[in-house]
N, C-alpha and C positions, 0 to 999 in steps of 0.2 A: 433338534433332536426331540423325540417324543417317546411315550410309552410304547412297548411292543404292541403290534397290531392285534395279536391274539388276546392280550389282556384288555385292550380297549373294547374288542368285540364281546368279551366275557362280561365286562361291566355293563355294556349297553343291554345285554340280554338279562342280566340279573336285576339291574335297576328298574327295568320295566315292571317288575313285580315287587318293588321294595316294600317290605313290611307285610307281604301277603300272608305269610305263615306266622301266626301269633302264638303258637303252642310251644314249639321247640322241645317237645317231649322226648324223653329217653326211657326205655323200659327199666324197671327196677329188678335187679338180680334176685333170684329166689332167696327167701329168708330175711330180706331187709324190709323194714317198714317203708311205707309209701310217704313221700314228702311232696307237697305241691310244687309245681314249677316256679311259682312266685316266691318260694322260700329256698330255691336252689340256685347255686352258682355253677355254671358250666363253662369249662375252660379247656382249650387244647393244650397238651403238654408242650413245654418249650424245649424239651430235650430229645424227644423221640421222633423218628421218621414216620411218615404216614404208614398206617397198617397195624402197628402195635406199640405198646409202651415198652421201652427198654427197662431192664432191671426191675420188672414188676414184682419180683419176689424178694426184693432187698430194700432195706430202709437204713442203711449204714451211711451216715453223712461224711465219713472220713475216707472212704475208698476213692481213689483217683477216678474221675469220670462219673461220680455219682449223679443221679438225676435229681433235679430240684423240685420234683413233683410231690410236694407235701412237707418234706423235712425242713424246707427253708423257713416255714413259719410255725411249725408245730413245736420246735425247740425254741423257747423264748430267750432273749438276750439279757445281759445285765443292763444294757442301754440301747436305745434307738438314737439315730442321728438323722435330723431333717436338714438336708443341704439347701432347702428352699427358703430358709429363714436365716437372717444374719445373726439374730440373738435368740437365746433360749432354744437352741437347736439340739442340745444334748438332753435326751429324755430318759431319766432314770426309770428302770422297769423292775427287773428282779433285784438289781442293786439299788441301794438308796444313796450311795456315795463311795468315794475312795480317797485315800490320802497317800502321797508319796513321801519318802524321806527326803532329806535335804539335797542329796546328790542323785536322786531318781534311780537308785539301784534297788529299791524295795518299795512295794506298794501293799497296802492293806485295804481290802474291799469289804464293804458292809452289805450283807444280804437282807432283803426285806423279810420280815416275819410273816408267816401264814402261807408261804408259797408251797405248793404240793405238786408231786408228780401225779399222773393220771391214775395210778393204783393207790393213791392216798398216802404214799410215803412222803415225809417232809423233804422239800428241796433245800439243801443246806450248803454250807461252805465246803463240806466234804466232797460234794459233787464237782465243784470247781477244781479243787486240788487234784482229785482223781483224774479228771479229764485232761488237765494240763500235763500231769506226770505221765499219763498213758501215752499221750502224743509224743512227749519227749523221749520216752523209752522205745518207741517204735519208729523213730526217724531212720530213713527218709520215706518209709513205706506209706504213711498216711498223710492226707492233706493237713497242712499246717504243722506237721511233725518236725520238719527241719527248722521252722521258725522257733518252735518251743525248745528244741535242742540248742539253737543258737543263743536264745535270750534268757532261758530260765535256769537258775541254779537249783531252786526247789520251790515247791508250793505246799503249804501246810494249813490245815484248818485250825485256827486258834480257838474257835467256838462254833456252834451251829450257824452263827451269823457273821463270823469274821474269818477271812482267808488272807494269808500273807504269802506274797509271791516275791522271792528274792531273785534279782536279775544278775546276769553275768557282766553287764555293762550298763551305764546310764541310759535310760530310755523313757523320757517323759511322755511318749505317745503309746506306750505299751497297752494300756487299758483301752484306749480309743481304737487302736489298730486291730485288736483281737477280741474285744468284748462288747463293742458297740456295733450293732447291725447298721450298716450303711450300704445301700445298693446291694452288690453281690459279695460283700466282704464280711469277715468275722466268722470264727468257727463256733460250733454248737456245743453247749454243755450237755452231757448225757448222764443218766442216773447211775451212780456207783453201784447200787445194789443189784442192778441188772447186768452191767457190763463187766464187773469184777469177775475174774476167772475166765472170761471169754477171750478168744484170740481176735483182736479188733481187725486183723488183716483178712479174716474170713467170716466173721460174725455177720449174719444177714439182718438180725434185729427185726424180723418180721415173722410173727406167729400169732395169728388172730385168736387162736384157742387159748393162748397164755396172756392175752391182752397186750402183746407186743406189736408195735413199739410202744413202750412207756414214755410218754412225753409230758410236757407241762402246759401246752397250749389248749385252747378251748375246743379242739376237734380230736377225734380218734379215727383211725383207719378201720373201716368196716368191710372193705372189699378191695382186692388188688388182683388184676388179671391183665393179660396183654391188651385187652380191649378198653379197660377203664380202671381208674383208681377212685374210690369213693371215701370221703371223709364226712362223718356226722358230728353234729354239735354235742358237746358234753355239758350237761346241765350242772355238773359238780366242779366246773372250772374254779380253781383256787381264787382267781381275781373276783369272780362274782360272789363266792362264799365270803370273802374277806371285805367286800365293799370297795375294792380297789378299782374295778371296772365292771360295767354291766356286760351281759352276754351279747355276742353279735346276733344280728337278726337273720343272717344266713344260716339255715339249718342243715344244709347239705352242700358239699362241694364235689362235683364230678369232673375228674380230669380225663380227657379223651386223648387218643393218639395225636401226634403232631399233624399239622395240615400244611399243604403248600399255600401260597398266598391267594390263589384263586378260590380255594375251598374256604379259607378264612373269610374272604369277602362274602362269599355266598352264605355262609352260616351266620355271620353277623347280621346280614340283611334279613335273613329268615328267622331271626331270634332263637337260633339253635345253640348259640354260644353268647356269653355276656361280655367277653373281652378276648383279646388274642395278642399274639406277637405284633411287632411293628408292621405297618403297611407302608408301601412306597407312597410318596406324596401325591402322585396322580390318582392312585386308588382311593386313598382316604378322602381326598377332596371330592371325588365323584360320589362317594357314599354320603358325605356330609351335605352335598348340594341337593341330594334327592331323598334322603331319609331323615325324617324329623326325630326318630327315636334314637339316633346315634349322635354322640358328641365326643369331644376330646378335652384335654387339659386346657386348651385355648378356645373352647367352644367350637364354633364353626369358622374361625378365622385362622390365618397362618400364624405360626408354623404348624398348626394341627397337632401339637404335642408339646412335650416338655424337654428342657435341656437335660441331657444325661451326663454322667461322670466320665465319658469316654471320647474326648476330642480325637479326631481322626488325623493321622499323619501318613505320609508316604514314606515307608521305611525301606532300607536296603541292607544287604549283607555288606557292611562297610569294611569288612576284612578283605574283600575281594575286589580286584580292579574291574572296571574303572571307578567303582563306587567308593573305593578306599581313599579317594582324593577329595578333601573338603571343597576345593574350588569347583570340581565337577558337580558336586551336590548343589552348590550355589547356582551353577549354570542351569541345572534342572529346575531349581526354584524359580529362576527368572522366566522360565517358559510357561509358568502356571498362572492362569487368571482365576483366582479364587472366586471372584464375584460372579464370573460366568458359570463356575461349578454350581453355585447356588441358584442363579437365575434360570439356567437351562436344565441342569440335572434335577433340581428340586422345585422348579417352577416358582422360585422366589421364596419358598417356605422354609427358611432356615437362616443360618449365618455362617460366614467363613471364619477362620481362625488364624491368628498369627503367633499363637503360643500352643504348647502342649497341655495347657490348663483349662478346666471347665470354668465358664464365667458364672459361677455361683455367687450369691451375695457376699459370703465370707471370703471368697477368693479375689474379688474385684479390687480390694485394697492393695493386693500384690500385683495383679496383672496390669493395673494402671501405671505402675512404676516402670514397666518395661518399654514404654514408648521410645525413649531415647536409644535403647539398644536395637529396637526394631528398625529405627531410622539409620543408625550407624551401620548396620549390616545389610541394609536394603532388603529386608525380608518381604516387605510389601510391594516391591518393585517388579511388576509384570513388565519385563523388558527383554524380548527375544534378541534384540541387538546385543545386549549384555551377554546373553547365552552364547551368541556367535563369537563375541570377542574372547571369552574365556576358552571356548573349545578350540578356536583357531590358534590361540597362544599355546594350547596344550598339544598341538600337532594334529588336530582333526581337520579334515577337509570334506566338503560335500560332494557326493557322487552325482552321476547324471540324473538321478531321480530326486535329488535334493536331500538325501540322508547323510548324516555325518558318518565318516569312515576313517579308519586309521589302520595301516598295515594290511589293507585289503579286507578288513572286517568292519561291518556296520556297528554303530552304537545302538545295541538292542536294549530295550527296556521292557521286559515281560513282567507284568504286575500280577501277582496272585491276589485274588479277592474272594470275598464271600458274597452270597446272593444279595445281601443287604446293600451292597455297593453297586449293584448293576444299573442304578440310575445315574450316578455321577461318574462312574468309571469310564463310560464311553466318551464323556465330555473331556475328561482328563487325557485320555488317549489321543483324542483329536487335537488337543492343544500341543501335546508333546510331538506328535507327527508334524504339525505345522511348523514347529521349531526345528525340525530336522532329525528327531529321534525315531528310530525304527521301533515304535512302541506298539504294544498289544496287551491284552489282559486275558487271564484264564481263570476259570471258576471250577475247581475240581474237588472231589471228595477228600483228597489227600493234601489239600492246600495248607491246612494248619500244620501238618507234619513237616512239610517243606520249610515252613517258616521257622519251626522250632529247630530243625536240623541245619538251617542256614543254606539249604540248596535253593531256596527261593531268593533270587538276587534282588527282587523288588516286591513290595507288598503294601497293602493298605490295612492298617490296624489302628486300634484306639489305645489311649493312655488312661487306664483305669487306676488313677492314683489319688492325688490330693483333692480333697473336697472342702477343707477349711484352712489349710495352709499348703505351701508348695512341696513339702518334703517328700511325700509318697510318690509324687510324679517324678521328681528329680531322682529318687532312688531307683526308678525303673531303668535309668541310664548309668547306674553305678557299674564300675568295672568288674565287680564280682560276678555279674551275670554274663560277661563276655566269654564265650566259649568258641573253640575253633570250629570252622565249618565241618559239619558232619557229626558234631556233638550237640545233643539236644539241650536247649536252655529256654527258660522263660523268666523275665521278658526277653524278647529276642532282637533287641535293637543292636546288640553286639558292639556297643560303644565302650571305650576305655580311655580314660584320661586321669592320671594320678592326681593332678591338681583339682580337677572337678570332684573326684572321689573324696578328697580331704575336706572340701567345702561341704559336700552333702553329709559326710559323717559328723561334721561340726553342727550342722543344722539338726541332725538327728538327736544330738545331745542337748538341744535347746528347746525350751517350752514353745508350743505352737504360737502363743500370743506374745512372746518376747520380741521387742523391736529389732533385736539382732537378726531375726529370721529374714526381715526385709533386706538388710545389708548383705547377708549371705546369699540371698536369692539373686541380687544384682551381680555378684561375683560369679556365681554358678552359671547364670544365663549369658553372661558375657562370653564364657567359654562355649556354652551350648550353641549360641547363635553363630559364633565364629566357626565352630566345627560342623554345625548343622547335621547331627547324626540322623535326624528325621526331618521331614518337611511338613510343617503344620498345614492342614488343608481346611477342615471345617469343624465347627462344633457339632456334636452328635445330638440328634433329637429322637426321642421315642414317640412315634406317631401312633399311639395306641387308641383304638376305638373303645368308647364307653357306651355300651348298650343300656339305655335307660328304660327299656320296656318293663323290666322287673325290678331294677335296682337304681337308686339315685344317690346323690351326695358323693359321687366320685371325686377324687382330688382334682383341683383345678387351679388355674392361675389366680383366681379370687380366693380360693380356699386351699392353699398349698400345704395341707397337713402331712403329706408324704407323697412320693411318686406312686404311679399305679401299675408298675410292672409286676405281675403276679409271680414271676420267677425270681424276683429279688427277695432278700431276707426280710424286708420291711412290709410285706403284703398283709400281715396280720392287722396292721393299723388301718389298712383299707377296709378289711372285713369288719372291723369294729366300728367304722364310721358309716358304712352303707345303710341305706334305709329302703324299705319296700316301696316300690312305686305305687302299688295298689294294696291297701290294707285288707280288702276282702279276700277270703281264701279262694284259691284256684282249685279246679278239680284235681282230685288225687290221681296219681299215676298208678 
């Protein structure tokens, strides 16, 4: 199997002129100062379809479905977390530290002195308390509001630099889960003096004449339209004024509408954008083989990107037959050759997975202990004969065309996918068909809705959970998320096992670095592998191109200061580390 012919033709056409356009210029909207291209970062939006930016007139990070074009790094966190380091991976930012009480039902957080909002107002503990209580009071309408209602009894500023949060139950991970930016997780603290008195369910938080949005980061919004959103550097950023951190070298950030993969390839080659969403392995390899000015996390060698926090599983609505039978799910597992998924679908540029956990440095001490369970439940056994044995025992027989059937109906496996899976999905389908399943995949605009509603009987999706211990991944399979078919839920694995839930709840009350976590993990995963609510497939990689024509010192395997996805909460750390490729000024636009 290989890349679609049209894409191969497109690459051949584009690569013939690789690097031919070295300007990458975009016109400056009226009224804005001109900034040289070599001081500008240009990115396509990660949230918008081609043609225009969604929600260009809004900057409210709590509304369901908000776009991450700017808010993700203009509101700074209490902490950053770097999953690519085993030690010293929690980075204090606006907070300088925190302390729990003995039973983890209360935490006091200390705020760094000298932090300011972009209008000069001090950033204080009052802002933390206000944001937490605002979310709690508007549950479930706002993002993270249900979490605050579940966990928070009250939040009070004890002083400008001290905030106390009392919890409804022990939770030693509360600060990490909600106040440490890691990947696409953690909510944003907003300024009390702006948001107080507003209806957060309708407040758009964008009025450039008033200086809104008021943020804490080193950029301000200077233009927002369906065609582009522009952020300019603030010379008065609190961190530069206080000596905490120097200003970034990137003076302007331009977000363009989203692009399909062919256009992303074209614009990276022509230097019209500096990075973009993931590319499929065959596309990024072709670019790297022909373009000296493009690199990746792993340079020009496989896997052409970095490990993400989103290991991919084949999921089912396990409330509905035939997928409600764990033995049937094991039968499907035995039909899957994970090594072939990587070798053929990804041209060898990646790794398969036998767990739902990402193989980050801090996680490996846990995942290594699962080998006996993987062997016990034969998770790594590609064995179509075992598939046949299970299904035959369950009453299935093969029809004249070699497909399994029972009571006159074929065993259909229709897998809902997103476009990012279109390279490995055909390989998976071929394997399932070879084993006798009437398998196919579909990629439609309403696929996510079907997953949340449970009308998708099979789907491919990732586990965005644990990055330093297993709890957050296991919690994705907690029975509280299991809703009847037709009722929306997320996460949507729809697994429920009371014993598993009790173990996960006990882990949630245990510090992440307590040895008891490892013991609880083995108990929970013994149930998980036995029931197999989802079938692990592959570790997920972000194959993100880094255009070095104008900017260097992108994160890399050798310098893993953070990941490089600009749609993640942590992108400010990338902006603070980038360096101009050429120090001489480029012509003004």
